[in-house]
N, C-alpha and C positions, 0 to 999 in steps of 0.2 A: 646590630641594627635596632633602632628605637622601636620600630613597629612590632618587633618580636618580643619586646619586653612585656612583663606582666603589668597590670594597671598600677599597682602600688610602687613597683620599681620605677616605672615611667614617671609617676608623680614625684617620687623622691629625687629622681634625676633632674626634673624640671626645677626643683628648689635649689639645686647646687650650681656651682660655678661651671660645671660641665654640662649645663642645661642644653636641651635641644633647641630652645628658642621659641618665640611666639609663632613664627611661621609654621614650624613643625607641629606645635600644639594645635593650631587651628586647622591644620590638615586633618588631624585626628578628630577634632570636635565636629568638623564638617562631615566627615565620614559617619560619625555617630548620628548626626542629624538625618543623613540619608538612610541610615540603618533603621531609625525609628519609623521612617516612612514605609520601608519595606515590611516592618512589623505590622503596620496598619493593613497593608495588603494581605499579609498572611492571616490576619484576623477577619478578613473580608471574604476571601475565597470560600466557596461552599455555603455561604449564608444565602437565605432565600432572597433577600433584597438584591444581592449581587447576581445570583444565578438567573433572576428574572429579567435582567437587563438584556438589551439587544446584543447579539453576538459580536458585532463590530466594536461596541463599547468594551465588552469584556476582553476582546483581543487587544484593544488599545491599552487597557490597564495592564495586561500581562506583558505587553511589549515594553511599557514604561518600567515595569518591575525588573525585567532583564537588563534594561539600559541602566537603571539605578544601581544594580548589582555591579555592572562593569565600571560605573563611575566611582563606586566605593573602592574598587581595586586600584584605580588610578590615584585616588586620594591617599590610600595607604602608602603608595610609592612616594608621595610628596612629603610624608612625615619625615622620611630620611633625606630626600632630595633637598628640602629646605634647610635641614640641620647642617648641611655641608655647603649651602649655596654661597656663604660669605667667605669660604676658605680661599678662593682666588684673590679676593681683595686683601686679605691678611698676608698671603704669600707675596703679593705684588709690592706691598709696602716694605717688605724685607729686602727687596732688590737693591743693589748698589746704585749710588747716585753721585759718583765722583766726577764723571765726564759728562759732556753734553749728550753724547750718544746714550749713555746709561740713564740719564735723566729722561730722555725722550722715550726710551724703551720702557722704563718704569712707569711713566705716565700712561703709556699705551696699555700696559698690562693692568694698571689700576682701573682704567676706564672699562676694559674688557671684564674685569672682575665685578665691577658694579653692575654691569649689564646682566650678568648671570644672576647676581643678587636680586635683581628686579624681575627678570624673566621667570624665575621659579615661582615667586608669589603671584605673579600675574597669571600663570598657568593654574595655580591652585584656585585662584578666584574664578577663573573661567570654568573649572570643573564644578565649583560650588554653584555658580549661576546655572549651569546645566542641570544640576540636581534640583534647584528650585523651580526651574521651568518644568521639570519632570514631575514635580509634586502635584501639579494641577489636577491630574486625573484621580489621584488618591484623595485629594482634598474634596473633590466633587462626589466621588463614588465610594470612597472608603467607608468601612464600618463606622457608623455614627457614634458608637460607644467607645471607639478608639480615636475619635477625632482630636482629642486633646494631645495625643501623641504626634499626630500630624502637625499640630500647632507648635509643640515643643521642638519637633524636627525643623520646622520653618525658622523658628527663633535661633536655634543653634546654627543653622546654615547661614542666616543673614548676619549674625554676629561674627561668625568665622570669616565670611567674605569681607566684611568691613575691616575686621582686625588685620587680615593678611595684607590688605592694601596699605596699611600703615608702614609696612616694610618697604613698599614701593615709594611712598612719599618721602621717607627719610633718606633713602638712597638716591633719589632723583636729584637731591641737592648737590650731589658729588659728580653728576654727569655734565659734560660740556654741552653748551648750547648747540643745537643742530636738529636735523630731521628725526633722529631716534628719540631725543628728549621730547619733542613735540608730539610724536606718535604715542609715547607713554602717557603724556598729559591727557591726550584725547581718550585713551583707554581708561584712565583713572576716572575721568568725569562720566564716561559712559557706564562703566561698571558700577560706580557708586549710585548713579541714578537708577539703574536696573535693579540693584539689590533693594533699594527703597521701594520701588514700584511692586516688585514681586512679593516682598514681605507684606506690604499693605494688602495686596490682592489675596494672598493665601491666608493671612490672619483674618481678614474680613470674612472669608469663606468659613474658617474655623469658628469664629464667634457667631456667624449667622446660623450655622448648624447647631451650635450650642443653644441658641435661642429657641430653635424648633423643639428641643427636648424639654423645655420648661412646661 
């Protein structure tokens, strides 16, 4: 499993012909972005500025911390899920195509394979978006001296979310016209816009708090 590899081994594997692929890599970089956010929280707990906050706010931050941890576990799974998401397409193209029945079955399996190849990165993007939504409390209440790590986490998540959607875009070209294709197009537009909006919101918060430190 790719997720169990050491950092250097995974890096070297990414360079090779046996690479995990872009979708797998951004599953990991997304998880790193979320992990940086959790680091900010761990540098916040116990600080006077945090402990003086209303109990409801502290509870909210701690709930977001637990949620982020769960999201990281899901993103870790996507590192391997995405690496094998195109296998169905490759297997389908190897099917026989001598008779009309074989051609029809092969086409069906190719379409099914491409849907898996898109559903996996879409799920990765959904997890990344949830991580970005979850960053809000850390961006607002996190230790100001670690706010650049929140910003770095935001940029990693945003880039990972946009990057994983590239896999959806390229595979969408191979999907027949119909309701499924239209649904994916709508998700693409929605997710792309939300990534942009969340990135702007969270980075404005980061830069705004950096200004306070001057």
